[in-house]
C-alpha positions in Angstrom: 112.4 75.1 142.9 115.6 77.1 142.5 115.2 80.3 140.7 116.4 81.9 137.5 119.4 83.9 138.0 121.5 86.0 135.8 125.4 85.6 135.4 127.5 88.2 133.3 130.2 88.3 130.9 134.1 88.9 131.8 136.2 91.7 131.3 134.2 94.5 133.3 136.0 96.6 135.7 134.7 95.9 139.2 134.2 98.3 142.0 136.4 98.3 144.9 140.1 98.0 144.8 142.1 95.1 144.3 144.0 93.6 146.8 142.1 94.7 150.0 142.7 91.3 151.5 141.7 90.4 155.1 143.3 87.1 155.7 140.9 86.4 158.7 137.8 87.1 156.9 136.2 84.2 155.0 135.5 84.7 151.3 132.4 83.2 149.3 131.3 83.5 145.6 127.6 83.2 145.1 126.6 82.7 141.5 123.4 84.2 140.3 123.6 86.6 143.2 122.2 89.8 141.9 118.3 88.8 142.9 116.3 86.3 144.7 117.7 83.5 146.5 121.3 84.2 145.4 121.0 87.7 146.5 119.8 86.6 150.2 122.5 83.9 150.4 125.1 86.7 149.5 123.5 89.0 152.3 123.2 86.2 154.8 127.0 85.4 154.4 127.9 88.9 154.4 126.0 89.3 157.6 128.3 86.8 159.2 131.2 89.2 158.4 132.5 87.2 155.3 133.6 89.1 152.2 131.1 88.1 149.3 131.5 87.9 145.5 128.2 88.7 144.0 128.4 86.7 140.6 126.1 88.0 137.9 126.0 88.6 134.2 123.9 91.5 134.2 126.2 94.7 135.1 123.4 97.1 136.3 121.6 94.3 138.5 124.9 93.1 139.9 126.3 96.5 140.7 122.7 97.4 142.1 122.8 94.5 144.4 126.5 95.2 145.6 125.4 98.8 146.5 122.7 97.5 148.3 124.7 94.9 150.3 127.3 97.7 150.8 124.7 100.1 152.3 123.8 97.5 154.9 127.3 97.4 155.8 128.4 94.3 154.1 131.6 93.7 152.5 130.5 92.8 148.9 132.2 93.1 145.6 130.9 92.4 142.0 131.9 89.6 139.9 131.2 89.5 136.3 130.1 85.9 135.5 128.4 84.0 133.0 128.5 80.5 134.0 128.1 79.4 130.3 131.1 81.1 129.0 134.6 79.8 129.7 136.4 83.0 129.2 133.9 84.8 131.8 134.5 82.2 134.4 138.2 81.7 133.8 138.2 85.8 134.3 136.0 85.4 137.4 138.4 83.2 138.9 141.3 85.5 138.4 139.2 88.3 140.1 138.7 86.1 143.2 142.4 85.5 143.4 143.5 89.1 142.9 140.8 90.1 145.4 141.2 87.6 148.2 143.6 84.9 147.3 141.5 82.0 147.9 137.9 81.2 148.3 136.4 79.5 151.4 132.9 79.0 150.1 131.5 78.6 146.4 127.6 78.5 146.2 126.3 77.5 142.6 123.3 79.2 142.6 122.7 80.4 139.0 119.9 78.4 137.1 117.3 78.5 134.5 114.0 76.4 134.1 114.5 76.2 130.2 111.1 77.5 129.5 108.1 75.5 128.3 106.4 73.4 127.4 108.6 70.5 129.0 106.3 67.5 128.4 108.9 64.8 126.9 106.5 64.4 123.8 106.3 68.2 123.0 109.9 69.8 124.1 112.0 71.4 122.0 115.4 69.8 122.4 116.9 73.2 122.7 115.2 73.7 126.1 116.5 70.6 127.5 120.2 71.7 126.3 119.9 75.0 127.7 118.8 73.8 131.1 121.6 71.6 131.1 124.3 73.7 130.1 123.5 76.5 132.6 122.2 73.9 135.6 124.9 71.2 135.5 127.9 72.1 133.0 127.9 75.7 134.3 128.2 74.3 137.7 131.2 71.8 136.6 132.6 74.9 134.7 132.6 77.1 137.7 133.7 74.5 140.3 136.7 73.2 138.3 137.9 76.8 137.8 137.6 78.0 141.5 138.8 74.5 142.8 142.6 75.8 143.2 141.4 78.8 145.2 139.1 76.5 147.4 141.9 74.2 148.3 143.8 77.3 149.6 141.0 77.5 152.2 141.3 75.6 155.5 137.7 74.7 155.6 136.4 75.1 152.0 132.7 74.4 151.3 130.5 73.9 148.0 126.8 74.2 147.8 124.9 73.2 144.6 121.4 74.9 144.6 119.1 72.1 143.5 115.5 71.2 144.1 113.5 68.6 145.4 112.1 67.9 142.0 115.5 66.4 140.8 114.9 63.5 143.4 114.0 60.4 141.5 113.1 58.7 144.8 110.3 61.5 145.1 109.6 61.6 141.6 108.6 57.8 141.6 106.9 57.9 145.0 103.0 57.9 144.6 101.3 60.7 145.8 104.3 62.9 146.1 104.1 66.4 144.8 107.0 67.1 142.5 105.5 69.9 140.4 104.5 69.7 136.7 105.9 67.2 134.4 109.3 68.6 133.3 111.8 67.0 130.9 114.6 70.0 131.2 114.3 71.5 134.4 113.7 68.5 136.9 116.2 66.3 135.1 118.7 68.9 135.1 118.5 69.0 138.9 118.6 65.2 138.8 121.7 65.5 137.0 123.2 68.1 139.0 122.7 66.0 142.5 124.6 63.0 140.6 127.4 65.4 139.6 127.5 66.6 143.5 127.9 62.8 144.5 130.5 62.4 142.1 132.4 65.4 143.2 132.0 64.2 146.8 133.6 60.9 146.0 136.7 62.4 144.1 137.3 65.2 146.8 136.9 62.6 149.7 140.6 62.9 150.3 140.5 66.9 150.7 138.9 69.0 153.3 136.3 70.1 150.8 132.7 69.4 151.8 130.4 69.4 148.9 126.5 69.2 149.1 123.2 70.0 147.4 120.4 72.1 148.8 116.6 72.4 148.1 115.4 76.1 148.9 111.9 74.9 148.8 109.1 76.4 146.7 110.2 80.1 146.8 108.5 83.2 145.6 111.1 84.2 142.6 110.5 85.2 138.7 111.2 81.8 138.0 107.6 80.8 139.0 106.3 84.2 138.5 106.3 84.7 142.3 103.9 82.1 143.3 106.0 80.5 145.6 105.1 80.2 149.1 108.6 81.0 150.6 110.4 84.2 150.7 113.6 84.3 149.1 115.2 85.0 152.5 113.8 81.6 154.0 115.0 79.9 150.6 118.6 81.1 151.5 118.6 79.5 154.9 119.8 75.9 154.3 122.3 77.0 151.5 123.9 79.3 154.3 123.7 76.5 156.8 125.6 74.3 154.4 128.0 76.8 153.5 129.0 77.1 157.4 128.9 73.4 158.4 132.0 72.5 160.6 134.7 70.2 159.4 133.0 67.1 160.3 129.9 68.0 158.6 128.3 66.1 155.7 129.4 65.6 152.2 128.0 64.3 149.2 124.4 64.7 150.5 121.2 66.6 149.8 119.1 68.6 152.2 116.3 71.1 152.7 115.2 73.1 155.9 113.4 70.0 156.7 116.2 67.5 156.9 117.9 65.3 154.4 116.2 64.5 151.1 116.5 61.1 149.4 118.6 61.2 145.9 
């Protein structure tokens, strides 16, 4: 499963100096990057020599993550970002433009479970609404706001962090483990997968490659750290898709084990 990540309101002063551009250094934005899988994706891209925007709504956690990345010698900067808020997303796009002038990779990692219970006959519709607002509409909102900057890149990539529980093929295959019954979280990831395909179709004539990724059952606060994978392990596939060559896949769904059926 994807992890619950926190993203932030706009209008805050970020650390570092605006305009410190390096035209040869790739630039990435990871949403929900203050902890867990998102943080490790940011760290992994930073280790490749990239400038990485740490998108998060919680100021203290965001700046703590940035400080930790910088202490490790990585080029990181904070991006106040709440994926459910139009003004926040617009401000984040403006900040990326001021700091870098373009965006090479967008990793849509921020997500929530929606809470429980999630049995269809018991669920509070607001739980479903919240999951879709963050996990799907938030991705659309952020992607569309950053699209002009992505189109300035020579090799732009978009990675949507999904989950294998969003695969309708796996959900309907007898004997396949897809977690507990969920009418908010799992369908929101199915929705996200479908959205990923539609973006790939619309952007087919551009150089943008967009794919969905499952990090695996990773130990994060989303599952009370019961997952069997570390956050660093959960970040591997997202980093791989963020760095695929120009002839790489688009409109597909992957995990460490290979391609996942929709």
